[in-house]
C-alpha positions as CSV (number, residue, x, y, z in Angstrom):
1,M,73.2,149.0,200.3
2,A,70.3,147.2,199.3
3,P,69.1,148.2,195.5
4,P,66.1,150.4,195.6
5,L,62.6,148.8,195.1
6,E,61.0,149.2,191.5
7,I,57.3,149.6,192.0
8,S,54.4,150.3,189.5
9,I,50.9,149.8,189.0
10,P,50.5,148.8,185.3
11,S,46.7,147.7,185.4
12,T,43.5,147.4,187.2
13,I,40.9,144.7,187.2
14,L,37.4,144.4,188.7
15,S,36.6,142.1,191.6
16,S,35.0,138.7,190.9
17,D,33.3,138.0,194.2
18,P,29.5,137.5,193.6
19,S,28.7,138.0,197.3
20,Q,30.1,141.8,197.3
21,K,29.5,144.6,195.3
22,P,32.1,145.0,192.4
23,Y,35.2,147.3,193.2
24,T,38.4,148.0,191.5
25,L,41.7,146.2,192.4
26,Y,45.0,147.8,191.6
27,N,47.7,145.4,190.5
28,I,50.8,146.5,192.2
29,T,53.8,145.1,190.6
30,L,57.2,144.8,192.9
31,R,60.6,144.1,191.4
32,L,63.0,142.7,193.8
33,P,66.6,141.8,193.0
34,L,65.7,138.0,192.8
35,R,62.0,138.0,192.1
36,T,58.9,139.9,190.9
37,F,55.5,139.6,192.3
38,V,52.1,141.2,192.2
39,V,50.0,142.4,195.1
40,Q,46.2,143.4,194.6
41,K,45.1,146.2,196.8
42,R,41.7,148.2,196.6
43,Y,41.5,152.0,197.2
44,S,40.3,151.7,200.9
45,D,43.6,149.7,201.6
46,F,45.5,152.5,200.5
47,A,43.4,154.7,202.8
48,T,44.3,152.8,205.5
49,L,47.7,152.6,204.8
50,H,47.9,156.4,204.6
51,A,46.4,156.9,207.7
52,A,48.6,154.2,209.6
53,L,51.5,155.9,208.2
54,T,50.6,159.4,209.2
55,S,49.7,158.5,212.6
56,T,53.0,156.3,213.0
57,I,55.4,158.8,211.7
58,S,53.2,161.8,212.7
59,S,53.7,163.2,209.4
60,P,52.0,162.5,206.1
61,P,53.8,160.8,203.2
62,P,55.7,162.9,200.7
63,A,52.8,162.7,198.0
64,P,49.3,163.2,198.5
65,L,46.8,160.2,198.3
66,P,44.1,160.6,195.6
67,S,40.8,162.1,196.8
68,K,37.8,159.5,197.0
69,S,35.1,160.6,194.7
70,W,31.4,160.5,196.3
71,F,29.8,160.9,193.0
72,T,31.5,158.6,190.5
73,S,32.6,155.3,190.8
74,T,35.6,153.6,189.3
75,V,33.6,150.6,188.4
76,K,31.7,152.8,185.8
77,S,34.2,155.3,184.8
78,E,37.5,154.4,183.1
79,E,38.7,157.9,183.2
80,L,38.5,157.9,186.9
81,T,40.1,154.4,187.2
82,E,43.0,155.7,184.9
83,T,43.4,158.9,186.8
84,R,43.4,157.3,190.4
85,R,45.8,154.6,189.1
86,K,48.3,157.2,188.1
87,G,47.8,158.9,191.4
88,L,48.3,156.1,193.4
89,E,51.4,154.8,191.5
90,E,53.0,158.4,192.0
91,Y,52.0,158.0,195.9
92,L,53.7,154.8,196.2
93,R,56.8,155.8,194.2
94,A,57.2,158.8,196.3
95,I,57.5,156.7,199.3
96,A,59.6,153.9,197.9
97,E,61.9,156.3,196.0
98,G,62.1,159.6,198.1
99,P,65.1,160.9,199.9
100,D,63.3,160.4,203.3
101,R,63.2,157.0,204.6
102,R,61.0,157.2,207.5
103,W,57.7,156.0,205.8
104,R,59.3,153.0,204.0
105,E,61.3,151.6,206.9
106,T,58.0,151.1,208.8
107,S,56.7,147.5,209.3
108,I,53.3,149.2,208.0
109,W,54.8,149.8,204.7
110,R,56.2,146.2,204.4
111,G,53.2,144.7,205.6
112,F,51.2,146.3,203.1
113,L,53.4,145.3,200.0
114,N,53.9,141.8,201.5
115,L,57.8,142.6,201.5
116,P,60.1,140.2,203.9
117,S,61.0,141.9,207.3
118,N,64.1,143.9,207.3
119,S,67.3,142.4,209.1
120,G,68.0,144.6,212.0
121,G,66.2,147.5,213.7
122,S,63.2,147.7,211.3
123,S,61.6,144.3,212.0
124,S,62.1,145.1,215.9
125,S,60.5,148.4,215.6
126,A,57.3,147.3,214.5
127,R,56.1,146.7,218.0
128,N,57.4,150.1,219.2
129,E,55.7,152.0,216.1
130,L,52.2,150.3,216.5
131,V,52.0,150.4,220.6
132,A,53.2,154.1,220.5
133,A,50.7,154.9,217.8
134,R,48.1,153.2,220.0
135,N,49.0,155.0,223.1
136,R,48.6,158.2,221.5
137,G,45.0,156.9,220.4
138,S,45.9,157.9,217.0
139,L,45.1,154.8,215.1
140,G,41.6,154.4,216.5
141,G,39.9,151.4,214.8
142,Q,42.9,150.5,212.5
143,A,45.0,149.0,215.1
144,G,43.3,145.5,214.3
145,Q,43.9,145.8,210.8
146,V,47.6,146.8,211.0
147,A,47.7,143.7,213.5
148,G,46.5,141.5,210.6
149,D,50.2,141.2,209.4
150,P,51.7,138.1,211.0
151,G,55.0,139.5,211.8
152,I,53.3,142.5,213.5
153,W,51.0,140.2,215.1
154,L,53.8,138.4,216.8
155,D,55.6,141.3,218.0
156,L,52.1,142.8,219.6
157,H,51.9,139.2,221.2
158,R,55.5,139.5,223.0
159,E,54.4,143.0,223.7
160,M,51.1,141.9,225.5
161,K,53.0,139.1,227.3
162,G,55.5,141.5,228.7
163,Q,52.4,143.7,229.9
164,L,51.0,140.8,231.7
165,H,54.4,139.9,233.3
166,D,55.1,143.2,234.5
167,A,51.4,143.3,236.0
168,R,52.3,140.1,238.0
169,L,55.3,141.7,239.0
170,F,53.7,144.8,240.3
171,L,50.8,142.8,242.1
172,G,53.8,140.9,243.9
173,K,55.2,144.0,245.0
174,R,51.9,145.4,246.2
175,D,51.3,142.3,248.1
176,G,54.9,142.7,249.9
177,A,54.4,146.5,250.3
178,G,54.6,147.7,253.9
179,T,53.2,151.4,253.5
180,A,49.7,152.5,251.9
181,Q,51.6,154.6,249.5
182,G,53.5,151.6,248.1
183,Q,50.6,149.5,247.9
184,Y,48.6,152.0,245.9
185,E,51.8,152.7,243.5
186,A,52.1,149.2,242.8
187,G,48.5,148.5,242.5
188,A,48.0,151.4,239.9
189,S,51.2,150.3,237.9
190,A,49.6,146.8,237.8
191,K,46.2,148.1,236.6
192,K,47.8,150.2,233.8
193,C,49.6,147.0,232.7
194,L,46.4,145.1,232.6
195,V,44.5,147.7,230.8
196,K,47.2,147.9,228.1
197,A,47.2,144.0,227.9
198,S,43.6,144.0,227.4
199,G,43.7,146.6,224.6
200,L,46.5,144.5,222.7
201,L,44.6,141.4,223.2
202,G,41.5,142.8,221.3
203,N,43.8,144.1,218.6
204,L,45.4,140.6,218.2
205,E,41.9,139.0,218.1
206,E,40.8,141.5,215.5
207,G,43.9,140.7,213.4
208,L,43.7,137.1,213.8
209,K,40.1,137.3,212.4
210,I,41.4,139.2,209.3
211,M,44.1,136.6,208.8
212,N,41.4,133.9,209.1
213,E,39.2,135.4,206.6
214,G,42.1,136.1,204.1
215,E,42.8,132.3,204.6
216,K,39.3,131.4,203.7
217,R,39.3,133.5,200.8
218,G,42.8,132.3,199.5
219,T,43.9,136.2,199.4
220,A,46.3,135.9,202.3
221,G,49.4,136.6,199.8
222,A,53.0,135.6,200.2
223,G,53.0,136.1,203.8
224,G,49.7,134.0,204.5
225,L,49.4,131.4,207.4
226,G,48.1,127.9,207.3
227,A,45.3,126.6,209.2
228,G,47.7,125.0,211.5
229,E,49.5,128.2,212.5
230,L,46.3,130.1,212.6
231,R,45.1,127.4,215.4
232,R,48.4,127.7,217.2
233,R,47.7,131.5,217.5
234,K,44.4,131.2,218.5
235,D,45.4,128.8,221.4
236,L,48.0,131.7,222.2
237,L,45.1,133.9,222.6
238,G,43.2,131.7,224.9
239,S,45.9,131.3,227.2
240,A,46.6,135.1,227.4
241,R,43.0,135.7,228.1
242,V,42.9,133.2,230.9
243,E,46.1,135.0,232.4
244,R,44.7,138.2,232.0
245,D,41.4,137.2,233.7
246,G,43.3,135.5,236.6
247,L,45.4,138.8,237.2
248,E,42.5,141.0,237.3
249,K,40.9,138.6,240.0
250,L,44.2,138.7,241.8
251,A,44.2,142.6,241.7
252,V,40.5,142.8,242.9
253,S,41.4,140.3,245.8
254,L,44.4,142.2,247.0
255,A,42.5,145.5,247.0
256,V,39.7,143.7,249.1
257,K,42.3,142.6,251.5
258,S,43.9,146.0,251.7
259,Q,40.4,147.5,252.6
260,S,39.4,144.9,255.1
261,T,43.0,145.4,256.8
262,S,42.5,149.2,256.7
263,T,38.9,148.9,258.3
264,N,40.4,146.6,261.0
265,L,42.9,149.1,261.9
266,N,40.3,151.9,261.9
267,S,38.1,149.8,264.3
268,N,41.2,149.5,266.6
269,G,41.6,153.0,266.8
270,S,44.9,153.0,265.0
271,G,43.5,154.5,261.9
272,A,42.9,158.0,260.8
273,A,39.6,157.6,259.1
274,A,36.8,159.7,260.9
275,T,33.7,158.1,262.4
276,Q,30.1,159.1,262.1
277,Q,30.2,160.4,265.5
278,D,33.3,162.5,264.5
279,K,31.4,163.9,261.7
280,S,28.5,164.8,263.5
281,A,30.4,166.6,266.0
282,L,32.2,168.7,263.0
283,F,29.3,169.4,261.0
284,G,26.2,169.3,263.1
285,P,23.7,166.5,263.9
286,S,21.3,168.0,261.4
287,V,23.6,167.8,258.5
288,S,22.9,164.5,256.7
289,R,23.1,163.5,253.0
290,P,20.0,164.5,251.0
291,P,17.8,161.3,249.8
292,G,17.7,160.3,246.2
293,R,19.7,161.2,243.3
294,V,22.1,164.1,243.6
295,L,23.0,165.9,240.4
296,G,26.7,166.6,240.0
297,A,27.7,164.1,242.8
298,P,30.9,162.3,242.0
299,I,30.3,158.7,240.7
300,P,31.7,156.1,243.3
301,E,34.9,154.3,242.5
302,T,35.0,150.8,241.8
303,D,37.6,148.0,242.1
304,K,38.8,148.3,238.7
305,T,39.2,152.3,238.7
306,R,40.0,152.9,242.2
307,E,43.8,152.5,241.7
308,L,44.0,153.9,238.2
309,D,45.2,157.3,237.4
310,N,43.5,159.4,234.5
311,E,45.2,157.6,231.5
312,G,44.5,154.2,232.8
313,V,40.8,155.1,233.4
314,L,40.7,156.8,230.0
315,M,42.2,153.3,228.6
316,L,39.7,151.1,230.7
317,Q,36.8,153.2,229.2
318,K,38.1,152.9,225.7
319,Q,38.1,149.0,226.1
320,L,34.7,148.9,227.6
321,M,33.5,150.9,224.8
322,Q,35.0,148.6,222.3
323,D,33.6,145.7,224.1
324,Q,30.1,147.1,224.2
325,D,30.4,148.2,220.5
326,M,31.3,144.3,219.7
327,D,28.2,143.2,222.0
328,V,26.0,145.6,219.9
329,E,27.5,144.0,216.8
330,E,26.6,140.6,217.8
331,L,23.2,141.6,219.1
332,A,22.6,143.2,215.5
333,K,23.5,140.0,213.8
334,I,20.9,138.1,216.1
335,V,18.2,140.7,215.3
336,R,18.8,140.4,211.5
337,R,18.7,136.5,211.8
338,Q,15.5,136.7,213.7
339,K,14.1,139.0,210.9
340,E,15.1,136.7,208.2
341,M,13.2,133.8,210.1
342,G,10.3,135.8,210.5
343,L,10.3,136.8,206.8
344,A,10.5,133.3,206.0
345,I,7.7,131.9,208.4
346,H,5.6,134.9,207.0
347,G,6.3,133.6,203.2
348,E,5.6,130.1,204.3
349,L,2.2,131.1,205.9
350,E,1.1,133.1,202.9
351,L,1.9,130.0,200.9
352,Q,-0.1,127.7,203.2
353,N,-3.1,130.1,203.1
354,E,-2.9,130.1,199.3
355,M,-2.9,126.3,199.4
356,L,-6.0,126.1,201.7
357,K,-8.0,128.6,199.5
358,R,-7.0,126.0,196.5
359,V,-8.3,123.2,198.6
360,D,-11.4,125.1,199.7
361,V,-12.3,125.9,196.3
362,A,-11.7,122.2,195.1
363,V,-14.1,121.1,198.0
364,G,-16.6,123.4,197.1
365,R,-16.4,121.9,193.5
366,V,-16.5,118.2,194.6
367,K,-19.5,119.2,196.7
368,G,-21.5,120.7,193.9
369,K,-20.7,117.5,191.8
370,V,-21.7,115.4,194.6
371,D,-24.9,117.2,194.8
372,V,-25.7,116.7,191.1
373,A,-24.9,113.0,191.4
374,R,-27.5,112.8,194.3
375,K,-30.3,114.4,192.4
376,R,-29.8,112.1,189.2
377,A,-29.6,109.2,191.4
378,A,-32.8,110.3,193.0
379,N,-34.5,110.7,189.5
380,I,-33.5,107.3,188.5
381,S,-35.0,105.6,191.4
């Protein structure tokens, strides 16, 4: 049995990044059998850890996380800093030394402390932990932050590749299915796998972005990746994105092919779809669809939602909302840049106007001197 982990927070420091507001960093000292190292974390990192552990285990850790102070900052209050340091140390020790091993056996805990992966089931369960929490929708926007761990990133990448492989198999089954029910079930399963793969791909992209930022700041820690490995993972995401797009196009083409086949069967009289004449004979010739928009009318199906169940449609909408949020953030960055350029142009114009005023005053002064010189020259002559 491995010896227990000795963990403590002996001291704190203030951040030295001039581009950000000052904040408190907690020096977490970890004593392993063969080495001792220090990990620096801020309070928001502890809050993210607490939320991820709670959502993964479906139960909060044995010790409560010190509450956030809305009126006092640890940067200005040494008493609050010391109180929070002791509370965070007790929080970590309760997880590391408590009789319940559920929280400290998760990859989230090991990734937070930059600990090496366990041999056996703990490292292989990282994918199942995060994917299960994501399917429950309990991680929310923190799935990308959890994917910032290099080990968990690889597990999620394998899960995404598995989803793409399953989607390809289901699409093959749909193409070879001989009944409409078989085509529908295979198509729905393929769509569900594609939606899950798209969500995992978004988490992987966010996790890779976090690792890139850590590499640029030089704060990647013991498990940091080099620039070459980051480029390789970026290429992996690019190829996976191309594969995902190709499978989505294949699913749409199969859906269009199925619709055209059913339309041909109906036109030959072998289908069961009702024609407009049958509808008129049943409901009467005067019954027609009212013009304009109908309140409460069902939204027409699209090629992406036609073969999805309720869970698949929900996951698809979440993915679309995340994409829209990213587009809005990019648009906000563009607007901010345009505003900065406008302010710079405004300042330049004001400076030019001031210079033109000075030139105008100087021209008037020179003109007055020239007039005086002309008068004197006329008197001399």
